CHARMM-style PDB file with segment names, atoms N, HN, CA, C and O in Angstrom:
ATOM      1  N   MET     1      -0.733 -19.235  18.828  1.00  0.00      PROA
ATOM      2  CA  MET     1       0.080 -18.325  18.504  1.00  0.00      PROA
ATOM      3  C   MET     1      -0.669 -17.414  17.306  1.00  0.00      PROA
ATOM      4  O   MET     1      -1.271 -17.808  16.307  1.00  0.00      PROA
ATOM      5  N   ALA     2      -0.348 -15.760  17.881  1.00  0.00      PROA
ATOM      6  HN  ALA     2       0.142 -15.440  18.693  1.00  0.00      PROA
ATOM      7  CA  ALA     2      -0.821 -14.868  16.942  1.00  0.00      PROA
ATOM      8  C   ALA     2      -0.215 -14.753  15.546  1.00  0.00      PROA
ATOM      9  O   ALA     2       1.012 -14.841  15.504  1.00  0.00      PROA
ATOM     10  N   THR     3      -0.842 -14.579  14.440  1.00  0.00      PROA
ATOM     11  HN  THR     3      -1.839 -14.508  14.474  1.00  0.00      PROA
ATOM     12  CA  THR     3      -0.080 -14.337  13.309  1.00  0.00      PROA
ATOM     13  C   THR     3       0.265 -12.965  13.381  1.00  0.00      PROA
ATOM     14  O   THR     3      -0.379 -12.228  14.128  1.00  0.00      PROA
ATOM     15  N   THR     4       1.338 -12.466  12.595  1.00  0.00      PROA
ATOM     16  HN  THR     4       1.861 -13.064  11.988  1.00  0.00      PROA
ATOM     17  CA  THR     4       1.962 -11.027  12.165  1.00  0.00      PROA
ATOM     18  C   THR     4       1.788 -10.730  10.920  1.00  0.00      PROA
ATOM     19  O   THR     4       1.915 -11.560  10.020  1.00  0.00      PROA
ATOM     20  N   THR     5       1.506  -9.615  10.756  1.00  0.00      PROA
ATOM     21  HN  THR     5       1.402  -8.941  11.487  1.00  0.00      PROA
ATOM     22  CA  THR     5       1.484  -9.269   9.431  1.00  0.00      PROA
ATOM     23  C   THR     5       2.572  -8.232   8.848  1.00  0.00      PROA
ATOM     24  O   THR     5       3.070  -7.510   9.711  1.00  0.00      PROA
ATOM     25  N   ALA     6       2.941  -8.072   7.768  1.00  0.00      PROA
ATOM     26  HN  ALA     6       2.537  -8.659   7.067  1.00  0.00      PROA
ATOM     27  CA  ALA     6       3.884  -7.123   7.540  1.00  0.00      PROA
ATOM     28  C   ALA     6       3.462  -5.713   7.847  1.00  0.00      PROA
ATOM     29  O   ALA     6       2.260  -5.467   7.941  1.00  0.00      PROA
ATOM     30  N   PRO     7       4.347  -4.783   8.008  1.00  0.00      PROA
ATOM     31  CA  PRO     7       3.776  -3.361   8.285  1.00  0.00      PROA
ATOM     32  C   PRO     7       3.347  -2.598   7.088  1.00  0.00      PROA
ATOM     33  O   PRO     7       2.810  -1.490   7.057  1.00  0.00      PROA
ATOM     34  N   ARG     8       3.713  -3.471   5.994  1.00  0.00      PROA
ATOM     35  HN  ARG     8       4.149  -4.371   6.019  1.00  0.00      PROA
ATOM     36  CA  ARG     8       3.418  -2.503   4.836  1.00  0.00      PROA
ATOM     37  C   ARG     8       3.160  -3.550   3.392  1.00  0.00      PROA
ATOM     38  O   ARG     8       4.127  -4.084   2.848  1.00  0.00      PROA
ATOM     39  N   ALA     9       2.130  -3.690   3.023  1.00  0.00      PROA
ATOM     40  HN  ALA     9       1.345  -3.256   3.465  1.00  0.00      PROA
ATOM     41  CA  ALA     9       1.748  -4.444   1.815  1.00  0.00      PROA
ATOM     42  C   ALA     9       2.473  -4.248   0.469  1.00  0.00      PROA
ATOM     43  O   ALA     9       2.575  -3.067   0.137  1.00  0.00      PROA
ATOM     44  N   THR    10       2.905  -4.993  -0.222  1.00  0.00      PROA
ATOM     45  HN  THR    10       2.822  -5.953   0.048  1.00  0.00      PROA
ATOM     46  CA  THR    10       3.281  -4.759  -1.561  1.00  0.00      PROA
ATOM     47  C   THR    10       2.598  -4.018  -2.614  1.00  0.00      PROA
ATOM     48  O   THR    10       1.402  -4.307  -2.568  1.00  0.00      PROA
ATOM     49  N   ASP    11       2.840  -3.222  -3.499  1.00  0.00      PROA
ATOM     50  HN  ASP    11       3.811  -2.988  -3.536  1.00  0.00      PROA
ATOM     51  CA  ASP    11       1.620  -2.694  -4.543  1.00  0.00      PROA
ATOM     52  C   ASP    11       1.207  -3.969  -4.963  1.00  0.00      PROA
ATOM     53  O   ASP    11      -0.002  -3.863  -4.757  1.00  0.00      PROA
ATOM     54  N   ALA    12       1.364  -5.041  -5.387  1.00  0.00      PROA
ATOM     55  HN  ALA    12       2.346  -5.126  -5.554  1.00  0.00      PROA
ATOM     56  CA  ALA    12       0.949  -6.133  -6.072  1.00  0.00      PROA
ATOM     57  C   ALA    12      -0.241  -6.432  -5.062  1.00  0.00      PROA
ATOM     58  O   ALA    12      -1.357  -6.511  -5.576  1.00  0.00      PROA
ATOM     59  N   GLN    13      -0.145  -6.599  -3.766  1.00  0.00      PROA
ATOM     60  HN  GLN    13       0.762  -6.535  -3.349  1.00  0.00      PROA
ATOM     61  CA  GLN    13      -1.019  -6.965  -2.666  1.00  0.00      PROA
ATOM     62  C   GLN    13      -2.043  -5.953  -2.765  1.00  0.00      PROA
ATOM     63  O   GLN    13      -3.236  -6.236  -2.872  1.00  0.00      PROA
ATOM     64  N   ILE    14      -1.653  -4.938  -2.735  1.00  0.00      PROA
ATOM     65  HN  ILE    14      -0.683  -4.708  -2.649  1.00  0.00      PROA
ATOM     66  CA  ILE    14      -2.777  -4.054  -2.583  1.00  0.00      PROA
ATOM     67  C   ILE    14      -3.825  -3.854  -3.711  1.00  0.00      PROA
ATOM     68  O   ILE    14      -5.030  -3.646  -3.573  1.00  0.00      PROA
ATOM     69  N   ASN    15      -3.097  -3.964  -4.871  1.00  0.00      PROA
ATOM     70  HN  ASN    15      -2.118  -4.134  -4.983  1.00  0.00      PROA
ATOM     71  CA  ASN    15      -4.066  -4.144  -6.276  1.00  0.00      PROA
ATOM     72  C   ASN    15      -4.814  -5.368  -6.057  1.00  0.00      PROA
ATOM     73  O   ASN    15      -6.034  -5.248  -6.165  1.00  0.00      PROA
ATOM     74  N   ALA    16      -4.342  -6.566  -5.762  1.00  0.00      PROA
ATOM     75  HN  ALA    16      -3.351  -6.663  -5.674  1.00  0.00      PROA
ATOM     76  CA  ALA    16      -5.150  -7.767  -5.740  1.00  0.00      PROA
ATOM     77  C   ALA    16      -6.135  -7.821  -4.686  1.00  0.00      PROA
ATOM     78  O   ALA    16      -7.125  -8.540  -4.821  1.00  0.00      PROA
ATOM     79  N   ALA    17      -5.924  -7.009  -3.471  1.00  0.00      PROA
ATOM     80  HN  ALA    17      -5.120  -6.425  -3.361  1.00  0.00      PROA
ATOM     81  CA  ALA    17      -7.068  -6.810  -2.390  1.00  0.00      PROA
ATOM     82  C   ALA    17      -8.117  -5.907  -2.977  1.00  0.00      PROA
ATOM     83  O   ALA    17      -9.302  -6.101  -2.708  1.00  0.00      PROA
ATOM     84  N   ARG    18      -7.721  -4.898  -3.792  1.00  0.00      PROA
ATOM     85  HN  ARG    18      -6.758  -4.740  -4.010  1.00  0.00      PROA
ATOM     86  CA  ARG    18      -8.747  -4.023  -4.356  1.00  0.00      PROA
ATOM     87  C   ARG    18      -9.535  -4.812  -5.402  1.00  0.00      PROA
ATOM     88  O   ARG    18     -10.756  -4.660  -5.444  1.00  0.00      PROA
ATOM     89  N   GLY    19      -8.917  -5.652  -6.258  1.00  0.00      PROA
ATOM     90  HN  GLY    19      -7.925  -5.775  -6.224  1.00  0.00      PROA
ATOM     91  CA  GLY    19      -9.677  -6.381  -7.153  1.00  0.00      PROA
ATOM     92  C   GLY    19     -10.622  -7.507  -6.403  1.00  0.00      PROA
ATOM     93  O   GLY    19     -11.664  -7.817  -6.980  1.00  0.00      PROA
ATOM     94  N   LYS    20     -10.350  -8.047  -5.314  1.00  0.00      PROA
ATOM     95  HN  LYS    20      -9.503  -7.796  -4.845  1.00  0.00      PROA
ATOM     96  CA  LYS    20     -11.002  -8.954  -4.416  1.00  0.00      PROA
ATOM     97  C   LYS    20     -11.811  -8.262  -3.994  1.00  0.00      PROA
ATOM     98  O   LYS    20     -12.893  -8.833  -4.130  1.00  0.00      PROA
ATOM     99  N   LEU    21     -11.966  -6.995  -3.384  1.00  0.00      PROA
ATOM    100  HN  LEU    21     -11.087  -6.531  -3.273  1.00  0.00      PROA
ATOM    101  CA  LEU    21     -13.088  -6.258  -3.016  1.00  0.00      PROA
ATOM    102  C   LEU    21     -14.116  -6.090  -4.028  1.00  0.00      PROA
ATOM    103  O   LEU    21     -15.311  -6.217  -3.762  1.00  0.00      PROA
ATOM    104  N   ALA    22     -13.622  -5.771  -5.322  1.00  0.00      PROA
ATOM    105  HN  ALA    22     -12.651  -5.668  -5.538  1.00  0.00      PROA
ATOM    106  CA  ALA    22     -14.666  -5.440  -6.469  1.00  0.00      PROA
ATOM    107  C   ALA    22     -15.402  -6.521  -6.846  1.00  0.00      PROA
ATOM    108  O   ALA    22     -16.595  -6.447  -7.143  1.00  0.00      PROA
ATOM    109  N   ILE    23     -14.676  -7.652  -6.850  1.00  0.00      PROA
ATOM    110  HN  ILE    23     -13.708  -7.712  -6.608  1.00  0.00      PROA
ATOM    111  CA  ILE    23     -15.380  -8.845  -7.108  1.00  0.00      PROA
ATOM    112  C   ILE    23     -16.534  -9.406  -6.011  1.00  0.00      PROA
ATOM    113  O   ILE    23     -17.654  -9.770  -6.369  1.00  0.00      PROA
ATOM    114  N   ASP    24     -16.121  -9.411  -4.777  1.00  0.00      PROA
ATOM    115  HN  ASP    24     -15.211  -9.115  -4.486  1.00  0.00      PROA
ATOM    116  CA  ASP    24     -16.957  -9.822  -3.746  1.00  0.00      PROA
ATOM    117  C   ASP    24     -18.010  -8.713  -3.777  1.00  0.00      PROA
ATOM    118  O   ASP    24     -19.055  -8.994  -3.191  1.00  0.00      PROA
ATOM    119  N   LYS    25     -17.928  -7.374  -4.411  1.00  0.00      PROA
ATOM    120  HN  LYS    25     -17.079  -7.146  -4.887  1.00  0.00      PROA
ATOM    121  CA  LYS    25     -19.063  -6.592  -3.869  1.00  0.00      PROA
ATOM    122  C   LYS    25     -20.108  -6.868  -5.205  1.00  0.00      PROA
ATOM    123  O   LYS    25     -21.309  -6.656  -5.037  1.00  0.00      PROA
ATOM    124  N   LYS    26     -19.618  -7.339  -6.510  1.00  0.00      PROA
ATOM    125  HN  LYS    26     -18.642  -7.511  -6.646  1.00  0.00      PROA
ATOM    126  CA  LYS    26     -20.302  -7.691  -7.595  1.00  0.00      PROA
ATOM    127  C   LYS    26     -21.001  -8.810  -7.249  1.00  0.00      PROA
ATOM    128  O   LYS    26     -22.163  -8.828  -7.653  1.00  0.00      PROA
ATOM    129  N   LEU    27     -20.496 -10.076  -6.394  1.00  0.00      PROA
ATOM    130  HN  LEU    27     -19.551 -10.061  -6.065  1.00  0.00      PROA
ATOM    131  CA  LEU    27     -20.992 -11.434  -6.137  1.00  0.00      PROA
ATOM    132  C   LEU    27     -22.014 -11.203  -4.792  1.00  0.00      PROA
ATOM    133  O   LEU    27     -22.724 -12.132  -4.409  1.00  0.00      PROA
ATOM    134  N   GLY    28     -22.022 -10.007  -4.178  1.00  0.00      PROA
ATOM    135  HN  GLY    28     -21.445  -9.252  -4.489  1.00  0.00      PROA
ATOM    136  CA  GLY    28     -22.732  -9.708  -2.921  1.00  0.00      PROA
ATOM    137  C   GLY    28     -22.214 -10.598  -1.876  1.00  0.00      PROA
ATOM    138  O   GLY    28     -23.032 -11.170  -1.156  1.00  0.00      PROA
ATOM    139  N   ARG    29     -20.886 -10.796  -1.692  1.00  0.00      PROA
ATOM    140  HN  ARG    29     -20.221 -10.331  -2.276  1.00  0.00      PROA
ATOM    141  CA  ARG    29     -20.302 -11.378  -0.811  1.00  0.00      PROA
ATOM    142  C   ARG    29     -19.596 -10.270   0.049  1.00  0.00      PROA
ATOM    143  O   ARG    29     -19.180  -9.189  -0.369  1.00  0.00      PROA
ATOM    144  N   SER    30     -19.547 -10.736   1.290  1.00  0.00      PROA
ATOM    145  HN  SER    30     -19.886 -11.614   1.629  1.00  0.00      PROA
ATOM    146  CA  SER    30     -18.629  -9.658   2.346  1.00  0.00      PROA
ATOM    147  C   SER    30     -16.931 -10.305   2.268  1.00  0.00      PROA
ATOM    148  O   SER    30     -16.371 -11.352   1.942  1.00  0.00      PROA
ATOM    149  N   SER    31     -16.618  -9.127   2.720  1.00  0.00      PROA
ATOM    150  HN  SER    31     -17.073  -8.276   2.985  1.00  0.00      PROA
ATOM    151  CA  SER    31     -14.818  -9.300   2.599  1.00  0.00      PROA
ATOM    152  C   SER    31     -14.282  -9.306   3.786  1.00  0.00      PROA
ATOM    153  O   SER    31     -14.825  -8.673   4.692  1.00  0.00      PROA
ATOM    154  N   SER    32     -13.090 -10.042   4.003  1.00  0.00      PROA
ATOM    155  HN  SER    32     -12.649 -10.556   3.267  1.00  0.00      PROA
ATOM    156  CA  SER    32     -12.760 -10.155   5.427  1.00  0.00      PROA
ATOM    157  C   SER    32     -11.952  -8.556   5.872  1.00  0.00      PROA
ATOM    158  O   SER    32     -11.676  -7.625   5.115  1.00  0.00      PROA
ATOM    159  N   ALA    33     -11.755  -8.655   7.137  1.00  0.00      PROA
ATOM    160  HN  ALA    33     -11.979  -9.411   7.752  1.00  0.00      PROA
ATOM    161  CA  ALA    33     -11.308  -6.872   7.695  1.00  0.00      PROA
ATOM    162  C   ALA    33      -9.942  -7.041   7.084  1.00  0.00      PROA
ATOM    163  O   ALA    33      -9.565  -6.085   6.406  1.00  0.00      PROA
ATOM    164  N   ARG    34      -9.201  -7.977   7.180  1.00  0.00      PROA
ATOM    165  HN  ARG    34      -9.507  -8.753   7.730  1.00  0.00      PROA
ATOM    166  CA  ARG    34      -7.796  -8.092   6.736  1.00  0.00      PROA
ATOM    167  C   ARG    34      -8.039  -7.720   5.001  1.00  0.00      PROA
ATOM    168  O   ARG    34      -7.313  -6.768   4.714  1.00  0.00      PROA
ATOM    169  N   ILE    35      -8.479  -7.985   4.344  1.00  0.00      PROA
ATOM    170  HN  ILE    35      -9.069  -8.758   4.578  1.00  0.00      PROA
ATOM    171  CA  ILE    35      -8.830  -7.579   2.816  1.00  0.00      PROA
ATOM    172  C   ILE    35      -8.931  -6.033   2.689  1.00  0.00      PROA
ATOM    173  O   ILE    35      -8.233  -5.235   2.064  1.00  0.00      PROA
ATOM    174  N   LYS    36     -10.000  -5.870   3.464  1.00  0.00      PROA
ATOM    175  HN  LYS    36     -10.567  -6.519   3.972  1.00  0.00      PROA
ATOM    176  CA  LYS    36     -10.311  -4.107   3.477  1.00  0.00      PROA
ATOM    177  C   LYS    36      -9.263  -3.630   4.084  1.00  0.00      PROA
ATOM    178  O   LYS    36      -9.218  -2.457   3.713  1.00  0.00      PROA
ATOM    179  N   ALA    37      -8.377  -3.828   4.806  1.00  0.00      PROA
ATOM    180  HN  ALA    37      -8.414  -4.780   5.107  1.00  0.00      PROA
ATOM    181  CA  ALA    37      -7.086  -3.050   5.317  1.00  0.00      PROA
ATOM    182  C   ALA    37      -6.249  -2.836   4.480  1.00  0.00      PROA
ATOM    183  O   ALA    37      -5.758  -1.724   4.289  1.00  0.00      PROA
ATOM    184  N   ILE    38      -5.876  -4.151   3.679  1.00  0.00      PROA
ATOM    185  HN  ILE    38      -6.274  -5.055   3.835  1.00  0.00      PROA
ATOM    186  CA  ILE    38      -4.635  -3.878   2.525  1.00  0.00      PROA
ATOM    187  C   ILE    38      -5.289  -3.026   1.564  1.00  0.00      PROA
ATOM    188  O   ILE    38      -4.667  -2.133   0.990  1.00  0.00      PROA
ATOM    189  N   ALA    39      -6.781  -3.302   1.313  1.00  0.00      PROA
ATOM    190  HN  ALA    39      -7.286  -4.028   1.780  1.00  0.00      PROA
ATOM    191  CA  ALA    39      -6.980  -2.487   0.074  1.00  0.00      PROA
ATOM    192  C   ALA    39      -6.921  -1.023   0.366  1.00  0.00      PROA
ATOM    193  O   ALA    39      -6.654  -0.294  -0.590  1.00  0.00      PROA
ATOM    194  N   ALA    40      -7.153  -0.408   1.679  1.00  0.00      PROA
ATOM    195  HN  ALA    40      -7.370  -1.000   2.455  1.00  0.00      PROA
ATOM    196  CA  ALA    40      -7.389   0.895   1.903  1.00  0.00      PROA
ATOM    197  C   ALA    40      -5.846   1.571   2.075  1.00  0.00      PROA
ATOM    198  O   ALA    40      -5.670   2.782   2.211  1.00  0.00      PROA
ATOM    199  N   GLN    41      -4.798   0.599   2.045  1.00  0.00      PROA
ATOM    200  HN  GLN    41      -4.941  -0.385   1.934  1.00  0.00      PROA
ATOM    201  CA  GLN    41      -3.508   1.400   1.978  1.00  0.00      PROA
ATOM    202  C   GLN    41      -3.132   1.826   0.392  1.00  0.00      PROA
ATOM    203  O   GLN    41      -3.528   1.309  -0.653  1.00  0.00      PROA
ATOM    204  N   LYS    42      -2.280   2.886   0.589  1.00  0.00      PROA
ATOM    205  HN  LYS    42      -1.959   3.306   1.437  1.00  0.00      PROA
ATOM    206  CA  LYS    42      -2.124   3.506  -1.023  1.00  0.00      PROA
ATOM    207  C   LYS    42      -0.680   2.801  -1.418  1.00  0.00      PROA
ATOM    208  O   LYS    42       0.222   2.397  -0.684  1.00  0.00      PROA
ATOM    209  N   THR    43      -0.812   2.807  -2.926  1.00  0.00      PROA
ATOM    210  HN  THR    43      -1.545   3.136  -3.523  1.00  0.00      PROA
ATOM    211  CA  THR    43       0.498   2.052  -3.361  1.00  0.00      PROA
ATOM    212  C   THR    43       1.518   3.289  -3.410  1.00  0.00      PROA
ATOM    213  O   THR    43       1.264   4.471  -3.178  1.00  0.00      PROA
ATOM    214  N   SER    44       2.773   2.688  -3.783  1.00  0.00      PROA
ATOM    215  HN  SER    44       2.979   1.727  -3.971  1.00  0.00      PROA
ATOM    216  CA  SER    44       3.949   3.632  -3.712  1.00  0.00      PROA
ATOM    217  C   SER    44       3.735   4.666  -4.647  1.00  0.00      PROA
ATOM    218  O   SER    44       4.306   5.734  -4.424  1.00  0.00      PROA
ATOM    219  N   SER    45       2.854   4.538  -5.893  1.00  0.00      PROA
ATOM    220  HN  SER    45       2.390   3.671  -6.074  1.00  0.00      PROA
ATOM    221  CA  SER    45       2.978   5.649  -7.120  1.00  0.00      PROA
ATOM    222  C   SER    45       1.828   6.564  -6.200  1.00  0.00      PROA
ATOM    223  O   SER    45       2.140   7.750  -6.094  1.00  0.00      PROA
ATOM    224  N   GLU    46       0.635   6.186  -5.575  1.00  0.00      PROA
ATOM    225  HN  GLU    46       0.383   5.223  -5.661  1.00  0.00      PROA
ATOM    226  CA  GLU    46      -0.375   7.011  -5.045  1.00  0.00      PROA
ATOM    227  C   GLU    46       0.380   7.645  -4.005  1.00  0.00      PROA
ATOM    228  O   GLU    46       0.110   8.813  -3.723  1.00  0.00      PROA
ATOM    229  N   GLN    47       1.204   7.093  -3.454  1.00  0.00      PROA
ATOM    230  HN  GLN    47       1.423   6.144  -3.683  1.00  0.00      PROA
ATOM    231  CA  GLN    47       1.943   8.064  -2.125  1.00  0.00      PROA
ATOM    232  C   GLN    47       2.714   9.179  -2.603  1.00  0.00      PROA
ATOM    233  O   GLN    47       2.903  10.206  -1.951  1.00  0.00      PROA
ATOM    234  N   HSD    48       3.203   8.926  -3.886  1.00  0.00      PROA
ATOM    235  HN  HSD    48       3.050   8.092  -4.415  1.00  0.00      PROA
ATOM    236  CA  HSD    48       4.167  10.129  -4.470  1.00  0.00      PROA
ATOM    237  C   HSD    48       3.515  10.903  -5.670  1.00  0.00      PROA
ATOM    238  O   HSD    48       4.174  11.531  -6.499  1.00  0.00      PROA
ATOM    239  N   ASP    49       2.170  10.791  -5.671  1.00  0.00      PROA
ATOM    240  HN  ASP    49       1.635  10.282  -4.998  1.00  0.00      PROA
ATOM    241  CA  ASP    49       1.610  11.613  -6.677  1.00  0.00      PROA
ATOM    242  C   ASP    49       1.182  13.100  -6.020  1.00  0.00      PROA
ATOM    243  O   ASP    49       0.652  13.237  -4.918  1.00  0.00      PROA
ATOM    244  N   LEU    50       1.502  14.080  -6.865  1.00  0.00      PROA
ATOM    245  HN  LEU    50       1.933  13.968  -7.760  1.00  0.00      PROA
ATOM    246  CA  LEU    50       1.487  15.386  -6.326  1.00  0.00      PROA
ATOM    247  C   LEU    50       0.040  15.762  -6.432  1.00  0.00      PROA
ATOM    248  O   LEU    50      -0.622  15.582  -7.455  1.00  0.00      PROA
ATOM    249  N   GLY    51      -0.375  16.242  -5.433  1.00  0.00      PROA
ATOM    250  HN  GLY    51       0.163  16.389  -4.603  1.00  0.00      PROA
ATOM    251  CA  GLY    51      -1.598  17.264  -5.103  1.00  0.00      PROA
ATOM    252  C   GLY    51      -1.983  18.138  -6.214  1.00  0.00      PROA
ATOM    253  O   GLY    51      -1.182  18.421  -7.105  1.00  0.00      PROA
ATOM    254  N   PRO    52      -3.446  18.668  -6.180  1.00  0.00      PROA
ATOM    255  CA  PRO    52      -3.726  19.454  -7.126  1.00  0.00      PROA
ATOM    256  C   PRO    52      -3.067  20.782  -6.850  1.00  0.00      PROA
ATOM    257  O   PRO    52      -2.875  21.617  -7.734  1.00  0.00      PROA
ATOM    258  N   ASP    53      -2.699  20.956  -5.476  1.00  0.00      PROA
ATOM    259  HN  ASP    53      -2.855  20.277  -4.758  1.00  0.00      PROA
ATOM    260  CA  ASP    53      -2.127  22.191  -5.097  1.00  0.00      PROA
ATOM    261  C   ASP    53      -0.588  22.588  -5.128  1.00  0.00      PROA
ATOM    262  O   ASP    53      -0.055  23.685  -4.960  1.00  0.00      PROA
ATOM    263  N   THR    54      -0.059  21.355  -5.393  1.00  0.00      PROA
ATOM    264  HN  THR    54      -0.492  20.464  -5.530  1.00  0.00      PROA
ATOM    265  CA  THR    54       1.330  21.157  -5.597  1.00  0.00      PROA
ATOM    266  C   THR    54       1.961  21.752  -6.596  1.00  0.00      PROA
ATOM    267  O   THR    54       1.525  21.150  -7.577  1.00  0.00      PROA
ATOM    268  N   PRO    55       2.640  22.476  -6.942  1.00  0.00      PROA
ATOM    269  CA  PRO    55       3.152  22.982  -8.419  1.00  0.00      PROA
ATOM    270  C   PRO    55       4.153  21.892  -8.596  1.00  0.00      PROA
ATOM    271  O   PRO    55       4.722  21.334  -7.658  1.00  0.00      PROA
ATOM    272  N   ALA    56       4.340  21.612  -9.918  1.00  0.00      PROA
ATOM    273  HN  ALA    56       3.878  22.065 -10.680  1.00  0.00      PROA
ATOM    274  CA  ALA    56       5.077  20.796 -10.744  1.00  0.00      PROA
ATOM    275  C   ALA    56       6.544  21.364 -10.813  1.00  0.00      PROA
ATOM    276  O   ALA    56       6.609  22.586 -10.942  1.00  0.00      PROA
ATOM    277  N   SER    57       7.695  20.693 -10.749  1.00  0.00      PROA
ATOM    278  HN  SER    57       7.642  19.700 -10.644  1.00  0.00      PROA
ATOM    279  CA  SER    57       9.017  21.582 -10.714  1.00  0.00      PROA
ATOM    280  C   SER    57       9.566  21.194 -12.101  1.00  0.00      PROA
ATOM    281  OT1 SER    57      10.626  21.675 -12.501  1.00  0.00      PROA
TER     282      SER     57
END
């Protein structure tokens, strides 16, 4: 049976995956594709950040 994943990870899951990637890199270990995919997502605050070209209102 194939496992399904949620369409969007929570901010806590994204931050945990990023921390795991950093630790794995320091220890010279390879990370799983699933961890890399979760870490590549943007957190809710990153999605709502204003870009440098967007004027603040």
